[in-house]
C-alpha positions as CSV (number, residue, x, y, z in Angstrom):
1,M,115.6,96.8,125.4
2,S,116.7,95.6,122.2
3,I,115.5,98.1,119.2
4,A,115.1,97.4,115.6
5,F,114.7,100.1,112.9
6,C,111.7,98.9,110.1
7,Y,111.5,100.3,107.0
8,P,108.3,100.4,104.7
9,G,108.1,99.8,101.1
10,Q,106.1,101.3,98.4
11,G,102.8,102.3,98.8
12,V,103.3,105.0,102.0
13,Q,104.7,107.6,100.1
14,H,103.1,111.5,100.3
15,V,104.3,115.2,99.3
16,G,105.8,116.4,102.3
17,M,107.6,113.4,103.7
18,A,110.2,114.7,106.3
19,E,109.6,118.5,105.3
20,E,109.8,119.3,108.8
21,F,113.3,117.9,109.2
22,V,114.8,119.7,106.2
23,K,113.1,123.1,107.2
24,S,114.6,122.7,110.4
25,D,118.5,121.6,110.3
26,S,120.5,122.6,107.4
27,R,122.1,119.1,107.5
28,Y,119.1,117.4,106.3
29,A,118.7,120.2,103.8
30,G,122.2,119.1,102.4
31,M,120.9,115.7,101.8
32,I,118.2,117.0,99.9
33,T,120.5,118.4,97.5
34,E,122.8,114.9,97.4
35,A,119.6,113.0,96.9
36,S,119.0,115.6,93.7
37,E,122.4,114.4,92.6
38,A,122.5,111.2,92.9
39,A,119.1,110.1,91.6
40,E,119.0,112.8,88.7
41,V,116.0,114.0,89.9
42,D,114.7,117.7,91.5
43,M,114.1,116.0,95.1
44,N,112.8,119.3,96.8
45,K,110.2,119.5,93.8
46,L,109.6,115.7,94.5
47,L,109.4,115.6,98.1
48,F,107.9,118.9,98.9
49,E,105.6,120.2,95.9
50,P,102.4,119.0,94.8
51,N,102.9,116.5,92.0
52,E,102.1,113.1,90.6
53,D,105.7,111.9,90.1
54,I,106.2,110.9,93.4
55,N,103.5,108.0,92.9
56,I,105.9,106.4,89.6
57,T,107.8,103.6,90.9
58,E,111.0,104.9,89.7
59,F,110.7,108.1,91.3
60,T,108.6,106.5,94.7
61,Q,111.4,104.9,95.2
62,P,114.6,107.4,95.6
63,A,111.7,109.6,97.0
64,L,110.7,107.2,100.3
65,V,114.4,106.2,100.4
66,T,115.5,109.7,100.6
67,A,113.2,110.8,103.7
68,C,113.7,107.5,105.6
69,C,117.4,108.2,105.5
70,I,116.8,111.7,106.8
71,I,114.8,110.4,109.2
72,T,116.8,107.8,110.0
73,D,120.1,110.5,110.3
74,A,117.6,112.2,113.3
75,L,117.2,109.5,115.1
76,L,121.0,108.6,114.9
77,N,121.8,112.8,115.9
78,A,119.5,112.0,118.7
79,G,121.7,109.2,120.2
80,I,119.2,106.3,119.3
81,R,120.6,103.3,117.4
82,P,119.4,100.1,116.6
83,D,120.6,96.4,117.1
84,V,119.1,95.6,114.0
85,T,117.1,96.7,111.0
86,A,115.2,95.0,108.5
87,G,113.1,96.8,105.6
88,L,110.0,95.6,103.7
89,S,110.9,95.4,99.9
90,L,112.3,98.6,99.2
91,G,112.7,99.4,102.5
92,E,115.6,97.2,102.8
93,Y,117.7,99.8,100.9
94,C,117.3,102.2,104.0
95,S,118.3,99.2,106.6
96,L,121.3,99.1,104.3
97,Y,122.1,102.4,104.8
98,V,121.6,102.6,108.8
99,A,123.6,99.1,108.9
100,G,126.6,101.0,107.2
101,A,126.2,98.8,104.2
102,L,125.3,101.6,101.5
103,S,126.5,105.2,101.8
104,F,123.2,107.8,101.3
105,K,123.9,108.7,97.6
106,D,124.3,105.0,96.7
107,A,121.2,104.0,98.2
108,V,119.1,107.4,96.7
109,A,120.9,106.4,93.0
110,L,120.4,102.5,93.2
111,T,116.8,102.7,94.2
112,R,115.8,105.2,91.0
113,I,117.9,102.6,88.9
114,R,115.8,99.4,90.3
115,G,112.6,101.4,90.1
116,R,113.0,102.3,86.2
117,L,114.5,98.4,85.6
118,M,111.3,97.1,87.8
119,S,108.7,99.2,85.9
120,N,110.4,98.6,82.3
121,A,110.7,94.9,83.4
122,V,107.3,93.9,82.2
123,P,105.3,95.8,79.7
124,A,102.3,98.8,81.2
125,G,99.1,96.9,81.5
126,E,100.4,92.8,81.2
127,G,101.0,92.4,85.8
128,T,99.4,92.8,88.5
129,M,99.4,92.0,91.8
130,A,96.7,91.2,94.8
131,A,96.0,90.8,98.2
132,V,94.3,87.7,99.5
133,I,93.2,87.5,103.0
134,G,92.4,85.0,105.4
135,L,94.5,82.2,103.5
136,T,97.4,80.6,104.8
137,Q,100.3,80.2,102.5
138,E,99.8,76.7,101.9
139,Q,96.4,77.5,101.1
140,V,97.2,80.1,98.7
141,E,100.2,78.2,96.3
142,A,97.7,75.0,96.3
143,V,95.9,77.6,94.2
144,T,98.6,79.2,92.4
145,D,100.8,75.9,91.8
146,T,98.0,75.2,89.4
147,I,98.2,78.2,87.6
148,E,100.8,79.7,85.1
149,N,102.3,83.2,85.4
150,V,100.8,83.9,89.2
151,W,103.4,83.3,91.9
152,P,102.9,84.5,95.9
153,A,105.1,88.0,96.1
154,N,105.0,89.1,99.7
155,F,104.4,87.0,103.1
156,N,103.4,89.8,105.3
157,C,101.5,88.5,108.1
158,P,99.5,85.7,109.1
159,G,96.5,85.7,107.0
160,Q,97.5,88.1,104.3
161,I,99.3,87.4,101.5
162,V,100.2,89.1,98.2
163,I,100.3,87.5,94.4
164,T,101.7,88.6,91.7
165,G,102.1,87.6,87.9
166,K,100.2,88.2,84.2
167,K,97.3,89.8,84.7
168,E,95.3,87.2,83.2
169,A,96.7,84.5,85.6
170,V,96.0,86.5,89.0
171,H,92.5,87.3,87.1
172,E,92.0,84.1,87.0
173,A,93.7,82.9,90.8
174,M,91.6,85.4,92.3
175,P,87.8,83.8,92.3
176,K,89.8,80.3,93.4
177,L,91.2,82.1,96.1
178,E,87.6,83.5,97.4
179,K,86.4,79.3,96.9
180,A,89.3,78.1,99.2
181,G,88.4,80.4,101.9
182,A,89.7,84.0,101.6
183,K,88.0,86.4,103.2
184,K,89.0,89.1,100.6
185,V,91.1,89.1,97.5
186,V,91.9,92.4,96.1
187,E,93.6,93.6,93.4
188,L,96.4,96.5,94.0
189,N,96.9,99.9,92.5
190,V,100.8,98.4,90.9
191,S,102.0,99.1,87.7
192,G,103.8,95.6,87.7
193,P,104.0,91.9,88.7
194,F,106.7,93.0,91.6
195,H,108.3,90.4,93.0
196,S,108.0,87.7,90.4
197,P,110.3,85.6,88.1
198,L,109.1,87.8,84.8
199,L,111.1,90.3,86.9
200,E,114.5,88.3,86.9
201,S,115.9,90.1,84.0
202,A,115.6,93.3,86.1
203,G,117.2,91.8,88.9
204,E,120.1,90.8,86.5
205,E,120.7,93.9,85.0
206,L,120.5,95.9,88.5
207,G,123.2,92.9,89.4
208,K,125.2,94.1,86.8
209,R,125.1,97.8,88.3
210,L,125.4,96.6,91.4
211,E,129.1,95.4,90.8
212,S,130.6,99.1,90.8
213,V,128.8,99.2,94.4
214,E,131.5,99.4,96.7
215,F,129.5,97.8,100.0
216,G,131.1,98.9,103.5
217,D,131.0,96.2,106.1
218,L,127.8,95.9,108.3
219,K,127.9,97.4,111.7
220,I,124.6,95.8,113.0
221,P,123.1,93.0,111.1
222,Y,120.1,93.3,108.8
223,F,117.3,90.8,107.5
224,A,117.3,90.4,103.7
225,N,113.8,90.0,102.4
226,A,114.8,86.8,99.9
227,N,115.7,84.4,102.7
228,A,114.4,86.3,105.5
229,S,117.8,85.3,107.1
230,K,120.0,87.7,109.1
231,I,122.9,88.7,107.6
232,T,126.2,89.8,108.8
233,D,128.9,89.6,105.9
234,K,128.5,91.8,102.9
235,S,129.8,89.6,100.5
236,Q,125.6,88.5,100.5
237,I,124.7,91.7,99.8
238,K,124.9,91.5,96.1
239,D,123.5,88.8,95.6
240,L,120.4,89.0,97.9
241,L,119.5,92.3,96.6
242,E,119.8,91.2,92.8
243,A,117.2,88.4,94.0
244,Q,115.0,90.2,95.9
245,V,113.2,92.0,92.9
246,S,111.6,88.7,91.4
247,S,111.4,86.7,95.3
248,P,108.8,86.8,97.6
249,V,109.1,89.4,100.2
250,R,109.2,87.2,103.4
251,W,108.1,90.0,105.9
252,E,106.4,87.6,108.2
253,Q,109.3,85.2,108.8
254,T,111.6,88.3,109.4
255,L,109.3,89.6,112.5
256,Y,109.3,85.9,113.6
257,E,113.4,85.7,113.6
258,L,113.7,89.5,115.1
259,E,111.4,88.3,118.1
260,K,114.1,85.0,118.6
261,M,116.5,87.4,118.6
262,G,114.8,89.0,121.5
263,V,113.9,92.4,119.6
264,D,111.2,94.4,122.1
265,T,110.5,97.7,120.3
266,I,110.7,98.2,116.6
267,I,111.1,101.4,115.4
268,E,109.0,102.0,112.3
269,V,111.3,104.6,110.8
270,G,109.1,107.2,107.9
271,P,105.9,107.2,106.8
272,G,102.7,105.4,107.7
273,K,101.7,102.9,109.9
274,T,102.1,99.6,107.7
275,I,104.9,97.7,109.7
276,A,103.0,98.3,112.9
277,G,100.0,96.7,111.2
278,F,101.7,93.5,110.3
279,V,104.0,93.6,113.7
280,R,100.5,93.5,115.6
281,K,99.0,90.4,113.6
282,T,102.6,88.6,113.6
283,V,104.7,89.2,117.1
284,P,102.0,91.3,119.0
285,S,104.7,91.1,122.1
286,I,106.7,93.7,120.7
287,K,105.8,97.3,120.9
288,V,106.1,99.6,117.4
289,I,106.8,103.2,117.4
290,G,106.5,105.2,114.6
291,V,108.7,108.1,113.4
292,A,108.1,110.7,110.8
293,T,108.4,113.7,112.1
294,P,110.5,116.1,114.4
295,E,108.0,115.5,117.3
296,D,108.1,112.0,117.0
297,V,111.7,111.7,117.9
298,D,111.2,114.1,120.8
299,S,108.4,111.6,121.6
300,L,110.7,108.7,121.7
301,L,113.7,110.4,123.6
302,E,110.7,110.6,126.3
303,K,109.8,107.0,126.2
304,L,113.0,105.7,125.9
305,G,114.1,107.6,129.3
């Protein structure tokens, strides 16, 4: 069996993530304290009490990373270890954590900074994103290449691509994509044009912050969003994280690469079933098991024998 730990991106967050782990084990409660210091926010309130901040990008990012890293530690403490890892956009920071390249504290602190930079790069209301269902990459690019300030942002799985850019440009592209044969084009409820060249300044600023981060040696390979390549050398991480902010997320290609590597089981670490949906449409031969609660860890142990 070859196992990959895969991590979701923004959109799956909810109040109560990882709460059962924290209540049941003081080690994970300690991680909440550490995350609060790293992100300079009360992580207990953000994760476990009703609030609106959890859906604001600069808080969503460290909150989701905290929850996913706690669940990761629970899996590792149960003796379940991956052979390789990958994360969808924000999830790349969790994959770097499990790979040993980022400390928990740095992963949380960096994603608070990343969230703030991404939010501030383009004035509120000027950018947006839309999901395009039923077209190939070539068909989407044939439309976006003819319109200024709109680009593909996420290649999620066959027939599901997200576009990003200035609001008027995305709105111009949407009916043209429908005319080109898209089954559906839906504007997303996001606060900016993420993974577009409009965020290059945010990536550059993040790059400056990354200068002071000490990356550890990679204990297992991880796949980078920006190029869907297997990374084993920590010297590449900084540039890839900087590029990731304004580059398309090549998730579909990443899944094909995992399949080529011989991965037969993906453990989706964290809330939601986003990864499972993409895997089913891209590499259906790979089994996906979601882990979001202590019961899920116990169930996984039984399945793995």
